[in-house]
N, C-alpha and C positions, 0 to 999 in steps of 0.2 A: 502493498499498501505507500508507503513512504519512495518507495522508489520510485512509484509514478509518478505518484505527487511533483516528486522530483525530475521526471521526465516532461507532465504538462507545462509547469511554470519553467522552464526552457524551452520549448514550445512556442508561450506567449513571449518568452522575452523573443526570442525569435521574429515573430509575429510586430511583433509589435516596434520592436528594431525595422524591418522591412515598411511600416508604416508610417513609420517618420523617414525614409529613402521614398516612399511615392510620394509624400507631400510634399517633399524638397524638389523632387522628377515633375510634379501640376507645375507648382510655381512657377518653376524656369520653364517647362513649355506656356503658359500661361502669359509671362512678363514678355517670353518669343513672339504668341502671339497677338499684344495689343502694339510692340513696338508696330510691327509689321502691318497693324492693322493704320 
């Protein structure tokens, strides 16, 4: 049970990191789009 919890938290951390990266990428795309228009 404890190991499963650890695995879950690890995957959650990975997901959160991925979300952060995705947000940064989205912001970059939005800026590019705005400057293009």
